[in-house]
N, C-alpha and C positions, 0 to 999 in steps of 0.2 A: 504494500500500500504506500503510494507516494503522497507526501503531505504538501500543502501549498507553499509556494516560494514567497518569502518575505524580501524586504529591501536588502537584507544582509546576505541573502542566499542566491548567488549567481551560478551555483553549480548546476550542471546539466548531465543527468537529471538532478533534481534537488535532493533525492534520497533513493535508496534501493535496499532490497533484502538479500543478504548473502546466506545461502544454504548449502550444505554438503551434498555432493553427488555420491554415486555408489562407491567411489574410492576414498571418500572422506575429504575430498578437495572441493574447491569452488573459487570463482573469481568474478568480480564486478569492476567496472571502470566508469570514470566520469571526468569531465573537464570543468573548469571554473575560472573566475577572475578575482584576484585580490586587489584592493585599491588603497591608495594613501589615505590614512585615517588616524583616529585617536590611538589605535593599537600600535602604531609605528614606534620602533625603538623601545618597546617595552619588554621586560624580562620577567613576566609574572605568570608563566605557564599558560598563557592564553586567556587568563581571566578578563583581560580588557576587551575580549570579543563579546562579553556579556554585560548587560546593564546591572544596575543595583537590584533590579527585580529578577536577576539571574536568567533573563531571556536574551536571545541574540540581539546585539546592538548594531544598528545600521551605520552610525557614524564611526564605528571602530575600523571599518575597511576590511575586516576579516570576511572570509568566505566560509560558510558552514554547510557541511553535507550531513544529511540524516541517514546514518547507517544502522540497519537492523540486522542482527545475526540470529538466525533461527536454526537451532540444532535439536535433535531428539533428546529426550531425557537420558541422563547418564552417558551422553555421547563422548565426552572427554575422558570418561573412566576407561573406555576401551580404545580411545583414539586421542591420547594426549597431544595437545598442539595449541595453535594460536591463529589469530588473524593478523596478517602483515599488511600494513598500509604504507604505500609509497606515493610521494608527491615529487614531480620533476617537471622538466620542460619549461623552466622559468628563467633561463639564460643567466645573466649576471645579477639579477635581483636577489634579494635575500628574503625567502619565505620560510617561516617556521611552522611546525606541525604539532598540534596537541589534540588529544582525544579525551572526552569526558563522557560519563554516563548521561543519558537523557531521561529525565523524569517523565511520568505519564502526562503531566500538565504542560510539557514543553520546556520546563526550566532546566537549567544546568544541574547535573548531579555531581558525583565525586570525580576527581581527577583520576585518569587511568594511566596515561603515559604521554611522553612528548619527545620532540627532537628539535634542537636549535643549532644546526650546522652553520659553518661559516658561509659567507656570501657566495652564491653560485653553486653550492653543493646541494644535491638532492636530499630530501628528508625521508626518514623511515621510522615508523613506530610499529611495535609488535604488542598486541593485546593478548595476553595469555588466557586461554580458556574463555574466549569472548562469547558472550551470550546476552541477548536483549538489545536495548536501544542505546544508541550513542550519538554524540555530536563529534564530527571530525572538523576541527577548526584550522584553517590555513591563515596564518598571521602575516600581515604585510610589514615585516620588520624593517626592511629597506626597499622601498618601491617608489618609483616616480610615476605618478598617475595610475594607470591600470596595468596589471600584470597577469596574463593568462597562465594557466598551468594545466597539467594532466595528472590524474591520480588513479590509483587502483587499490582494491582491498582483496586479499587473497587468503583463503582458508588453507592452512598448512597443518597437517596432522601426521602423527607417527603411526606407521603400520607395522605389524609384526607381533611376535609373542609378547605376552604381558610381562610385567616386571618380576612377578613371582617366578615364572618359568625361566626368565633370563638369569635370575639369581641362583636358581638350581643348577644351571648349566655352567656358570662362571667358575673360574679357579677359586680355591679357598683363599680367603684373606687371613688376617691375623685378628686376635681379639680386639674389639673396639671398646674404648672406655669413654663414657659420657662425662664431660666436664661441667656442662651447664645444667644446673639444677636450681632454678630461680623462678621468679614470677614474671619474667620478661617474655615477650611474644616471639622474638626471633633473635638470632645471633649471627654475626658475619664479620669478615675481615679479621680472622684469628691470627695471633702472633704468639711466639713462645721463645723463652730464653732459658739456658742451662747455667746453673751456678758453677763457676770454674773450681770452687772449693769443694763442691759436693754435687756430682752429676745426677744424683737422685733428687736434688732440689730444683724444681722447675717452677717458673712463674709464667703465666700466659695471660692473654687479654683478648677482648673482642668487643665489637659493638653489642650492646644489649638494648633491644628495641622496646619502647613503651607504646608506640602507635605505628603499626605497619603502614596503614593507609596514608598517614600524613608524614611518614618517614622521620619520626622523632625517636631519638635514641641518645644514650650516653655510653661511654666506654667503661667497662668493668673488667675485673681480673679474676684469675684462678691460681691456686697454689697447690703443688704436690711435693711431698717429701719422700716418695717411694718410686720415683722414676715414671710417674704418670699412671701408675696402677690405680690410684685413687686421687680424687681432686676435691678441694674445698672451693666452692663458688663464693667469692668475696663480694659480689655485687658491684655497684657503680663506684668509681673512684670518688673520693670526698672533695668538697669545696665548690660545687657548682649549683648550689641551691641557696644563693645569698640574697635573692630578691623575690618578691611575689611572682608566682607563675613560672619560675625557671625550672621547676620540677613537676609541672602540671601538664601531662600529655594531652589534655583537652584544650590547652591554651597555646595554640600554634604560634602566636605572635611573641609571647614572652618566653616560651620554652627554650632552655639553654642546652644546646647540642655540644657534645664532645665526640670526636671522631678520629679515625685513622690511628689506632693504637700501635705502638712499637715499644719493645722492652729490651733492655740490656743489663748485664751485670758488670760491676767492676771486679777486680781480683781480691777485694776484701769481703766479698759476699753481699754487697749492697746492690739492690735492684733499682733501675730507673725506668719509669713509664712516661713516654712522650705522647702527647695527644694534641689535636687541634681543638680549640675552644671557641665556640661561636654562639654567643648570646644573641637572641633575636629569632631563633627558629629557622627551620629549613626554607621558609618562604623568603627569608631575607638573610642569606648567608653573607653578611657584611661584617667586616671587622674580625675575621678569623685571627685568633691569637695562637701562639705556640706556647705550650706549657709543659712542665715536667714535674713528676712526683718521685719521691725517693722512699725506699723501704729497706730497713735493716731486718735481718733474720729474726723472726719472732715478734716483730713490731708491726703495727698497722701502717698503711700508706700515709705519707704526709699530705698536706694540702698542696694545691698547685703553686709552683714557682713560675713566673712569667719569663719565658725565653725571649719572645718578640711580641711587642705590644702594637697592635694595629689600630688602637683606639686613642692615640695620643692627640689627634686633631680630627676635625670634621672631614677632611679630604680622605684620609686613610680609612676612617670608620665607614665611609660610604662606598669606597671604590676598590680597596685592596683586599685580596683574598689569598690565603696561604693554603697549600694542599699537598698531599702525598709526601709525608715526612718520614724520616728514618733517624734513629739514634744509635750511636756506637761509642764504645769506651775503649781507649788505648790501654790494654793490659800488658803492653810490652815496654813502653817508655813512660817515665814520669813527665810532668809538664815542662821540665827543663831539659829533657832529652836523655836523662840518666836511666839506668835500669829500673824497672818496675816489677817487683817480685811479689808473689802471693804472701799476704800476711805482713807486709812491711809497713803498713799504715799509710801508704801512698795511693792516691788515685790519679790515673793518667788523664790526659785531655779527653773531654767528652765532646762529641760532635753531633750536631743535628743538621740534616740537609733536607731541603724541601723545594717545591715549586712556588715561587713568590709571584702571584698573579695580578693582573689588572693594573700594572703600573704605568701604562702608556698614556698618562693624562697630565694636565697642568701646563703652566707656561713654559717649563723646561722639562718636557716629558722624558721619563726614564724608559728603557726598553720594556716591551710588553712581555710579561711572564718569563722570569729568569730563574735559574737554579741557584740557590743561595745556601750558605753555611753560617752557622753561629757556633761558638765554642764556649766551654766552661773550663776554667783552670783551677777550680776550688770545689770539686765534687758536686757540681750542679747547683751551687748556691747563687752564683751570678753568671750572666751570659753576655757575650758581646761578639761583634764582628772583628773590626780592626783592634778594638781594645775592650776590656770588660765593662759592661754596663752601658755601651753606646747605643743599644737598641737599633743598630744599623747592620742588617745582614750583609755578609761578604758575597759579592756576585762571583760565581765561578763559570757561568756560561757567558757567551759573548754574541749571541745572535741579537739582532735588533727587533725581531718580532717574537713569535712563540718559540721558546727554547726546548720545551719538552716537559715530561712529567715522570714521576716514579723514581726519585733519587734514592739510591741505595749506597751505603758507606761500608767499606771493608778495610781492615787494617792488617798490614803484613808483618813479618817477623822482625823487622827493624824499626817498626813504628811508621812506615810509609802508609799513606792514606789514599784510597781510591774512591772517588764519587762517580757513580755510573747512573745514567738515566736514559729514557727513550724519547727520541725526537720523532713524533708521528708525522711531521711534515717531510722530513728527509727519509723516513723509514729506516732510521739508523740508531744504533746504540752509541751513546756519547759518554765520554769519560774525561775527568780531570784528576790530577795527582798532586799530592803535597808530600814533600820530604822534610819539612820543617815544622811538623805538628800543626798544620793548617794556617800558618802565617801567610803563606803564598801558595799559589796553585799553577800548574802548567796550563797554558791556554786549552780550553775544551776543544775536543776534536772527535769525529766519529771513529770508533774502533772497528765497526762492522755494519754492513747493511743487512736488513732482514725484510721479509714480507710481513709486515706487522698485522696483528689481529686487532684491528681498530674498531670494528663494528660488531654488533650482535651476529651470531651465526644465523644462517638461513632459517626462518621460522621461529627464532628464539627472541625473547625480549630482554634477557639479561645482557648487560654491556660487557665488553672485553677491552683490555689494554695489554699491550706487550711490555708490561713492567719488568725490567731486568732484575735478576738476583745475582749477587756476586759473592765470591769467597776467595781467600788466599791460603795456599798450602803453607802451614807454619814451619815446615822443614826447609823449604827452598825458595819461598816467595813467589811461586808460580800463581798466576791470577786466572780465575775462571769466571766467565760471564755466561748466564743462560737466560733464554727468553723464549716465548712462543712465536713461531713464524709459520706462515702458511706453506704447506707442502715441503717443510724442512729447508726452505731456501735461506741463503745468506751469503755474505762475502766479506772477509776481513779486509780492512784498508791497509795495504802494505806499501812501503816497508817501514815507515817511521811516523807513528801517530803524533809524536811531539812536534815534529817538523810541520805536519799538516796543520796542527793547532796554531802554530805561529803564522802560517800563511793566511789562515782564516782571520786571525786578529789583525793582520796587516791589510786585509781587504783584497788579497791576491787570489783567493778562492771563493767563488760564488756558490750559492745554493745549487745552481744548475750544474756547475763543475762537480760538486760533491755527489749529486744524484747519478751522474755518469760513472763516477769512480766506484760507486757502491752497487753496481749491477750485480744481481744475485746469481748464485749457482746452487745446485742441489747439495745437501749435506751428504757426507760419506756415511756408510752404514756397515762398519766392519763386523760388528757383532752379529747382525742379521738373523736373529732367531726367528723362526717361522712359527708363530703361534697359530693354533687352529681358530681361536676366537678372534674377533676384531672387525668392527665395522661391517659394511655390506659386502666387502671383498670384490666389488666390481670396478674399482679404481677408474682411471689409472692414477689418480692423485691420492695423497695420503692425509688430506685434511690439515688442520693445524697441528704442528709438531713442536716439541721442545728441542732447541738447538743449543749447542755449547761452543763457545770460543775460548781459546787459551793463549796466555802470554807467558813465555819463559824468560823474558828480559825486562821485567818490571813495567809492563804496559807499553813498551815502545812499539811492539807489533804483536799481532794476534794471528793464530791459525784457526781453521775450522771452516764451516760449521760441522760439528759431529751431531748426528741425530741421536738423541738421548732415549726416547721411547722406542721399544723394540717390537711393536706390532707390525704386521706386513705393510709394505709401502703402498699397496693398492687397497688398503682397508677403508679409506675415506673417513676414518675415525678421528675425532678431534682430541688433542691434548692441549691443556692450557693452564694458566696460573701456576707456574713452577716456583718452587723455593729450594734453595741449595744450602748444604752444609758440608765442609771439608773437615775430616777428622785429623787428629794429631799425627796419625801415620799416613795421611795423604789420600785416604779414600774419599771419592767424590760421591755425595748423596744428593739426589734431586727428587723431590716429591711433586706431584701434579695431579690435576683433574684429568680424567680419561674416560672416553666413551667407546672403547674398543669392544666391550662385551655386549653392546646393543647393536644388532645389525642395522637398526634404523638411525643410529648415531644421535640418540636423544638422551637417554638416561645416563647418569654420571657415576663414576667410581673415583676412588683415590688410589694412585699407584706410586711406587717408589722405584727409582732406578739407581744403580750403583756402578761405579767404575773403580776397578782395582788396579788400573794401569795408567793412572794420570790422565783420565779423560779420553783415552784413545778408543776404548770400547766400553759398552754398557750392557748390563743385564737388568731386567726389571721384574717386579713382583707386585701382585695385588695386595693392597693394604686394607681397604674397606671390605666389609662382609656383606653389604647390601648396596645395590645401585639405588639411586634416588632421583626423584622428579624435581627439577629446578623451578617448576611453576607452582609448586604447592605453597600457598600462603606467603609468597615472597614479598618483602617490603617493596613499596613503590617509590622510587626516586624520580626526579625530573627527567632522567634519561630512561626510565622504564623499570621493569622488575630488577631486583638487586640480589645477587648472591655473593657480593664482595669482589674486590679487585685483586686480592692476594690471600694466600694461606701461609701456614707456618711450618717450620722444621728445625729440629736440633738433632745432633748426632755425635757420638763418640765411637771408639773402635769396638765397642761392645754391642751397641744398639742404636738404631735411628728411631726418632719419635716424631712422626708427622702430627700436625695439629690443624684440623680443618672443620668446616661447617657443612652440614647436609641435612636432608629431611628423611633419612633412612627409618626413623622411628614412626613415620607416617605409614610405613608398610605393615606395621603391627596391627593386630585387632584393637579396636578402640577399648576393649575391655582390659587390655594389658596395662599394668601400672607404669610401664615404660613408654607407652604411646605418647607421641607428641605430634601435632599437626604443623610444627614450626621448624625453622632452621635451628638446630642445636650444634654445639661444638664437641668434637671427639679427639681423642689421642689414641695412638696405637704404638706398641713396642715391636719393632721389626728387628729380630736378632740378626747379628752380622754372621750369617752362616751361608754356605754355598747354596742351599735350597732356597734362600731368599736373596740371591744375587750377591751374597757376601763372600768372605774369604774363608779359607780353611785355617784352622787353628795352627799356629806355628809351634813346632816341637823344640824343646831344649836340646842343646848339643849332647852327643853321647858321653863326652868327657868334660867335666868341669872341676875346677878347684873351688872349694867352698870357702867364702870369705868370712870375716868376723861377724858380719851382719847380713850377709846375702848369699844366695845360691844363684850363681850366674847374675842376671840382671833383675832378679826378684829380691828386693831389699826390704828388711824389716823397717817399719815406719813409713814406707812409701804410701802416698795416696792412691786410691783406686784408679784415678785418672792417669797417674804416672805409670802404674802397672800396665794399663791399656796402651799407653804410648810406647812403652818399652817392649812389651810382649805380645800385644794384640789380644783378641778375645780368647777366652779359655775354651778347652775342648768340652768341658762340662762344668756344671755348678750345682750346688745344693745349699740353699741358704747363704751363709757368709763364707762358704768354702768354694774355692775355684780349683779346678784340676787341669793341668797341662800335660801333654804327652812328652816323651823323651825318645829321641832317635835311638833305635836299638833295644827299646823296652824300658819299662819303669814309668813313673809319673812324678810330677811335682805338684804339691798341694800348697795353696796359699789360704790363710785364714785371716779374715778382716774383722776389725772391731766395729762397734756401732757407729763410730766416727769415720768409717770407711778408710781406715789405715791398716796396713799389714802388721799383724802381731806375731805370725808364726809361718815359717816356710819349711817344708819337709820334702825330701826326695828319696825315692826307692830305687833310683837308677844306680847300677853297679859302678859306673864310671864317675859318679859324683862323690868326691872324697875330700876330707880335711886331713892334711898331713899323711896321706896315703891310706886313711881309714874311711870306709864307707860301707854301704849295703853289701852283705855277704862276707865282710871281714869278721874274724873271730873276736869275741870279747877279750880273750887273752891278748891278742895283738893290740886292741884298743887300749887296754890298761898299760901295756908296755910303752906304747908311743906317748901317752899322756901321763906317765908315772910322776914326773916332776910337778906338773900342773895339778895333779890330783884328780881323781874321779869319784864322784859322789853318786850313790844309788838312790833313786827316787821311786815312788810307787809306780806300778804298771810296767816294770822292766825298763825304765828309762835311766840312762846314765848321763850325768852332767859333768862337764869339765869345770873344776873349781876355780882355777886362777889363770892369769895370763890372757893372751889375745884370743883364746878359744873359749872364754868363760861364758859366752852366750850360745855355745854349741851343745846340742842334745843328741843322744843316740838312742833310738828305740831298739831293744834287743829281745831275742826270744831263742831259747834253747842254745845258748852259747854263741849266737851270731847276731850281727847288726842287721836289723830289718830296714831301718831308715836313718837318715841323718838330717838334722833340722837346726835352724837358727830361730831364736825367739827374742821378743823384746823383754825388758826387765820386768814389766808387770806380769807377763806370762810366766817368767822364770820364778818369780816370787810365789805365784799360785802353785806351780808345780812343786816348789821346795817345801810348801806346807803339807 
């Protein structure tokens, strides 16, 4: 049924009904004209297209189309999908596109989705599970007179087996642990950090939503003391309910939003949480501040400390916007460049990097959207750019227009700092480096070109960005950068990134020059595992993939791309939102969202890839136990449905722990106590074993001389993290006891205290000896060798050397022979002696 055309409705036809055909698809098209009017140059999600009575406004200049979507009952249960709306054909004008529900009386209902691209770019909106009556509003953002356009609405649905059947077919994941147990409606953009003093101590964060439809949320945190096996949900960070309405999710104007969580530890065990602070609600994200909280072990989070204040004058409060931040702490060097050791009471330089937006205004305009850095030299108490407390971010990008988004900071083994981000105009990964603790930076330059994932996938409404993730090998300083790229395409910029940066700064390299230099090629795929599952298998393309670039010369040049995910190249399955961690022994871990287990490339899993050869080849393994539907009760941002822009990952040489959000609990029966219809956050412990793309446990040498406090590289008093760095993961474990193999037979056992330090090391290997005495030696020989030092008998057949350099050595005996030789700390020796 087509309704009458008003003065604001020039669309031809003025409305239409979209219904599915036998294949669950359908399409309608229309044309229209947008005119210069009161809605020009507005950024209010199309609200200016309607009057105060919430009815279409003629003077606005908007063109409104009445879209009705008619689908059978439970249609989307068997055919999950959406309606995709495209508007184009408007040349160099700037039209924006917004969709609202339409009430029975013709008034505007709730906001559904929108798109506001740059001038001349076509607009696309996807409405998940669309059903009922809608207004499609075409807004004349920048139009001279009248501007014709063409538009279409297309029903795109998933066809194939249901999610329960797909989960039965998929490879087994690992146990998933729910972290979010609170009153909030959804959770997204999870981040996680591992305490360098205790790898079982984890702190994580995410957005915690209070109003999905209005996109209102604050950042909250979670804490675990057992390596992610159990979590405490700590709720919202404190300090953002200081005025009436700031914590009232029904008050969209006054609600105070905090966003984009990122967390880091220093080497004293203090955690830092960095967030964006935006009083004013999501309708007016103006005056984004950068804040940081601190937390000592066993203590609550502090209130916010302002890193950068955007509300110091009227201009910045109205026009400047900060976004996509990251925090990192230098646990290698102190603030003066000296050594920074665990437990020495020193905190290194703390860096926060972000996209500083909207600055191209005023009588002396600054460049529009720059990547900036601020530092703290006193443990997060004060912050500055050039100097402490100056409230002036330090610019490290150098383009005159949009520089990019998604800055990530990584620190190398000598305190060198890399800031990396994505330039979606160049389709390039950009980087700047500092070797003097952030006082100055190399000119920013592209290290590699990619085919960025800049738009929602076909038929999807959740947004994507090729935000990079970086890490540095602590052994040798090799730098790794990973990102999502369509069909695994990419190209490193050789041979000298630093020289290219100087040419850009001097104006000798233009954007067009750089685009030509960054022509992409296919990633190599040395590992090439041929999994049976994965996408529809009808190629020839591989969808969005995770690609890796590597530098072995301090970021001067990069090689790659290497394709990280190992599904078949013709699977057409998408992998996206990667996060990376490199362990102390140099293992590269990358977690990511993955759709290979759904032939229709719709439902999402979490996977983990590992490289044990410096990023040359990868294997991967499924992490999640249930695929999930991204359209289930997703929060609605101005850009559409939202599942987050990034996920989290930490790893050591024992285990990798991805931290991600999904709706897998919606797959459960509603009667289950674990059922949730919202995005929740989860962790999983992925052991570093060959069956999970990890490494084989390394064995001790056949022959070793036992030292005063160590057997080989297993030392009494060493932290668990130190043991992992020296020895790698154990062959087996039970509680606080780790077991390693020995070449030629035997085993080495390590016992840890509650504080994660080695208290006892024992070996049953015949070639592991102290002064020629070891397993299989006779007790008579033992007493003869240690006659002068003296040998004392303890309960259980244990003999202890009384004096001298061997006084921390124990021998376990039975039937006149040594069964094992051990070293122990003093506390253990005192207990044994009693």
